[in-house]
N, C-alpha and C positions, 0 to 999 in steps of 0.2 A: 587610438586609445584602446587599450586592451580591457576586455570585460573581466570583472572579478569572478574567478572560478574557485573560490575558496570554500565551496560547499563540501561538507563532510561526506566521505564515501561510506562511512560506517556510523552506526548509532553508538554514541558514547556508552561505555560500560555502566557508569552510574545511572544513566537513564534506563538501561535495561534492567538493572537491579530494582530500581523504583517501580518500573512497570510490572515486574514479576510479583511485587508486593501489593499490586492493585492500585497504584497511584494513577488517577484518571488523566492527569496532565502528561505523565510519562507515556502512558498508553497512546494518548493522542499524538505525542511526538513521534512515536514509532510508526503509527499509522500514516502520519504526514510524510515521514521519510520514504515509505513504500507506496505512496499514493500513485505516482506515475506508473510504477511497475504493475500495480494491481489494475489500474485503468487499461494498460496495454494488454494484460491477460484477458480482460473482460470485453475487449473490442472485437466485434465480429463484422464481417463483410456481407452485406445483403445485396441481392440483385433484384431489379424490377423486371417487368414483363418484356422490356426492350433490351435487357442484358446490361443495363447501366448499373454500376456498383456504387454503394455508399457504405461508409463506415458507421457502425452503430455500437454504442456502449451499452451492454446488457447490464442494467442496474441491478437486477436480481443476482446475477453472477458476481458482480462487483461487491455487493453486500455479503454474499456467502464467503468470498475470499477474505474480506475484512473480518468476518466472524471467526473464520479459521485461524487467522493471524492472532486475534485477541485470545482465542482459546489456547493457542500454542504459547503465547506470552505468559498467560496465567499458569500454565502447567510446567513452564521452564524452571529448572533448578539452577539459579545463578550462584549458589553458594559453593 
């Protein structure tokens, strides 16, 4: 059985237009679309005293990236 891979690669244009007008649900949809990418950018590799590595999500950096995205959305001219 094949998994359903019908996820959109892009955010639909009407959602972008709504987000630029300040629609909270549309902004949330854009953030949800880029959630995995933002998490990947905020992931860091830490090493302990024995040289073992662990992946760590820097929550401060993740929030900063989300804030930058929201700022870009609100300043985007979709017209």
